[in-house]
C-alpha positions in Angstrom: 2.4 5.8 23.1 3.7 3.9 26.1 7.1 2.3 25.5 5.8 -1.2 26.3 3.3 -0.8 23.5 5.8 0.1 20.9 8.7 -2.0 19.6 11.0 -1.7 16.6 12.5 -5.0 15.7 14.6 -6.5 13.0 13.9 -10.2 12.1 15.5 -12.5 9.6 12.9 -13.4 7.0 14.0 -15.7 4.1 17.7 -14.6 4.6 17.0 -10.9 4.8 16.7 -8.6 7.8 13.2 -7.1 7.8 12.4 -3.9 9.7 9.2 -4.2 11.7 7.4 -1.6 13.8 4.8 -3.0 16.3 2.6 -0.4 18.1 -0.3 -1.0 20.5 -2.0 -4.1 21.7 -5.0 -6.1 20.7 -6.0 -7.8 17.5 -3.3 -7.3 14.8 -3.7 -5.2 11.7 -0.8 -5.7 9.2 -0.1 -2.6 7.1 1.2 -3.0 3.5 2.8 0.2 2.1 2.8 1.3 -1.5 5.4 2.4 -4.0 6.3 -0.1 -4.9 9.5 0.5 -3.0 8.3 3.0 -0.4 8.3 2.3 3.4 6.0 1.9 6.4 6.7 5.5 7.5 4.1 6.6 5.0 1.4 5.5 7.5 2.8 7.4 10.4 1.7 9.2 12.5 -1.7 9.1 10.8 -2.8 5.6 11.8 -1.6 5.9 15.4 -5.1 6.4 17.0 -5.9 2.8 15.9 -3.2 1.6 18.4 -5.6 2.4 21.2 -7.6 -0.7 20.2 -5.4 -2.8 17.9 -1.9 -4.0 17.5 -0.5 -2.2 14.5 2.1 -4.2 12.6 4.0 -2.0 10.1 7.0 -3.3 8.2 9.3 -2.2 5.4 9.0 -4.6 2.4 12.2 -6.3 1.0 14.8 -3.7 0.1 12.6 -0.8 1.3 13.1 1.7 4.1 15.3 0.0 6.8 14.9 -3.5 5.6 17.9 -5.2 4.0 18.3 -5.1 0.2 18.2 -8.4 -1.7 21.7 -9.5 -2.3 21.0 -10.1 -6.0 18.9 -7.0 -6.3 16.0 -9.1 -7.5 12.4 -8.2 -6.4 9.1 -9.7 -7.4 5.4 -9.9 -6.3 6.0 -13.6 -5.5 8.8 -12.7 -3.1 6.6 -10.1 -1.3 3.8 -12.7 -0.8 6.3 -15.2 0.5 7.8 -12.5 2.8 4.4 -11.6 4.2 3.6 -15.3 4.9 6.9 -15.8 6.7 6.2 -12.6 8.7 2.8 -14.0 9.8 4.5 -17.2 11.0 7.3 -15.2 12.8 4.7 -13.1 14.6 2.6 -16.2 15.4 -0.6 -14.8 13.9 -3.2 -17.4 13.0 -5.1 -15.0 10.7 -4.3 -11.5 9.6 -6.3 -8.3 9.1 -4.7 -6.6 6.1 -4.6 -2.8 5.4 -3.2 -2.3 1.9 -2.5 1.1 0.4 -1.9 1.6 -3.4 0.6 -1.2 -4.4 0.0 -2.6 -1.0 -3.7 -3.1 -2.0 -2.5 -5.3 -4.8 -0.1 -7.2 -2.4 -3.1 -7.8 0.0 -5.1 -9.3 -2.8 -2.1 -11.4 -4.0 -1.5 -12.7 -0.5 -5.2 -13.4 0.1 -5.7 -15.3 -3.1 -2.6 -17.4 -2.2 -3.4 -18.0 1.5 -7.2 -17.2 1.9 -7.4 -19.3 5.1 -4.8 -16.9 6.7 -6.8 -13.7 6.1 -9.5 -12.4 8.4 -10.5 -9.1 6.8 -9.0 -6.8 4.1 -9.2 -3.0 3.9 -7.9 -1.6 0.6 -7.3 2.1 0.0 -5.9 4.0 -3.0 -6.8 0.7 -4.7 -5.6 -0.2 -8.2 -7.4 -3.4 -9.3 -7.3 -7.1 -9.7 -5.4 -7.1 -13.0 -2.5 -5.2 -14.6 -5.1 -3.1 -16.4 -5.6 -0.9 -13.3 -1.9 -0.2 -13.0 -1.6 0.8 -16.6 -4.7 3.0 -16.4 -3.2 4.6 -13.3 0.0 5.5 -15.1 -1.9 6.9 -18.1 -4.3 9.0 -15.9 -1.5 10.3 -13.8 0.5 11.4 -16.9 -2.6 13.2 -18.3 -2.9 15.2 -15.0 0.7 16.4 -15.1 1.2 19.9 -16.6 3.4 20.5 -19.6 5.8 22.5 -17.5 6.2 19.6 -15.0 6.5 17.1 -17.8 9.5 19.0 -19.2 11.0 19.1 -15.7 10.5 15.3 -15.3 12.1 14.7 -18.7 15.2 16.6 -17.7 15.3 15.1 -14.3 15.0 11.6 -15.7 18.2 12.2 -17.7 20.0 13.5 -14.6 19.0 10.4 -12.6 20.3 8.1 -15.3 23.6 10.0 -15.2 23.7 9.9 -11.4 23.4 13.7 -11.0 19.7 13.6 -9.9 17.7 11.5 -7.4 14.4 9.6 -7.6 13.3 11.8 -4.7 13.6 14.9 -6.9 11.2 13.3 -9.3 8.8 12.5 -6.5 8.8 16.1 -5.3 7.3 17.1 -8.7 4.8 14.2 -8.7 3.6 14.5 -5.1 1.0 17.3 -5.6 -0.8 15.2 -8.2 -1.5 12.5 -5.6 -3.6 14.8 -3.3 -6.8 16.7 -3.5 -5.4 19.7 -1.5 -1.7 20.6 -1.7 -1.9 21.7 2.0 -2.1 18.0 3.0 1.5 17.6 1.7 2.6 19.4 4.8 1.3 16.4 6.8 3.2 13.8 4.9 6.2 12.4 6.6 9.3 12.3 4.4 9.8 8.7 3.3 12.4 7.1 1.0 11.8 5.0 -2.1 14.0 2.3 -3.6 13.9 3.0 -7.3 15.2 -0.5 -8.2 12.3 -2.2 -6.2 9.9 0.3 -7.8 11.0 -0.6 -11.4 11.3 -4.3 -11.0 8.0 -4.8 -9.2 6.2 -2.4 -11.6 7.6 -4.5 -14.5 6.4 -7.6 -12.8 2.9 -6.1 -12.3 2.6 -5.2 -16.0 3.6 -8.7 -17.1 2.2 -11.0 -14.5 -0.5 -9.4 -12.2 -3.8 -11.0 -13.0 -6.1 -12.4 -10.3 -9.2 -12.7 -12.5 -9.2 -16.5 -12.2 -8.4 -16.5 -8.4 -10.8 -13.9 -7.0 -13.3 -16.7 -6.1 -10.9 -17.6 -3.3 -11.8 -14.3 -1.6 -15.5 -15.0 -1.4 -15.6 -15.6 2.4 -13.2 -12.7 3.3 -14.9 -9.3 4.2 -13.4 -6.6 2.0 -13.8 -2.8 2.3 -12.4 -0.5 -0.4 -12.0 3.2 0.6 -11.2 5.3 -2.4 -10.7 9.1 -2.6 -13.3 11.0 -4.6 -10.4 12.6 -6.6 -8.0 9.6 -6.7 -6.2 9.1 -10.0 -8.4 6.0 -10.2 -11.8 7.3 -9.1 -14.4 5.3 -7.2 -16.3 4.8 -10.5 -13.2 3.3 -12.1 -12.6 1.1 -9.0 -16.1 -0.3 -9.6 -14.9 -1.5 -12.9 -11.5 -2.7 -11.8 -12.4 -4.4 -8.5 -16.1 -4.5 -7.5 -17.0 -6.1 -10.9 -14.7 -9.0 -10.0 -15.3 -9.1 -6.2 -19.0 -8.2 -5.9 -19.2 -8.8 -2.1 -16.5 -6.1 -1.5 -18.0 -2.8 -0.2 -16.8 0.4 -1.8 -16.9 3.7 0.1 -15.9 7.1 -1.3 -13.7 9.5 0.7 -14.9 13.0 -0.2 -12.5 15.7 -1.2 -9.5 13.3 -1.2 -6.9 12.2 -3.6 -4.7 9.0 -3.8 -3.2 9.5 -0.3 -6.3 8.9 1.8 -4.3 8.1 5.0 -2.5 11.4 4.8 -5.4 13.6 3.6 -8.3 12.1 5.6 -6.7 10.3 8.6 -9.7 10.8 10.9 -12.1 9.3 8.3 -9.8 6.5 7.5 -9.2 5.6 11.1 -12.9 5.6 11.8 -13.6 3.3 8.8 -10.8 1.0 9.8 -11.9 0.8 13.5 -15.5 0.1 12.6 -14.5 -2.4 9.9 -12.0 -4.5 11.9 -13.9 -4.2 15.1 -17.4 -5.3 14.1 -19.3 -8.2 12.5 -21.2 -5.9 10.2 -19.1 -6.9 7.2 -19.1 -10.6 7.9 
């Protein structure tokens, strides 16, 4: 990538320094990472081919990656929506194309139901749903997949983390294989950090307050594509119940032989879908 087409910047958003990575030129696609509490590094280098035709805007959410931690260590869905809107203004984007992954798919829907006039198109992948029900089912289904041996390891690790002798990353190392269809694809995943405080606080907020059932009508004029792995923890059939039932104009496509991390496991397929979706009027 040419140097002039890539810039790492830190901007002050709502009193916090936000780390932003802008790659390429053209119509902007804003990427919303998962976790909660992960970082934009998850998308790289997998989505880089899209920079040949689009400007990729990747950023670390509040307290995540290289972005500054909130001074009071308080994090919420509302704050993330506000941050995204202030980022849009900072980058002088009239409308945004949103690419939301996992928790980022929920953030995309939260933002779009708050500022529908500021959204052009939305691509959701590793999607969760439009209410807290999807998040709770995700946790339950993930727990069912974990082997007894790994459950025992996780129990012991959780105790260590609480005592300060273990790390959240150690826990993720056990969980990672359950997020993919093929464990070989883990070799392609860049190491990324996670802020456990952000993860817990936003997860709690989701369980208590995430419900867009009465707001989804605001999305009626926004083209939405959902790309879900065939073997995701929430399968395409489940996403039909958790999203398409509420947003019937959204189009659901299944990514074959793929788990939750579609961008890592099937980057070629995901980039092709994203390019066609954001580049055409087919979904309008």
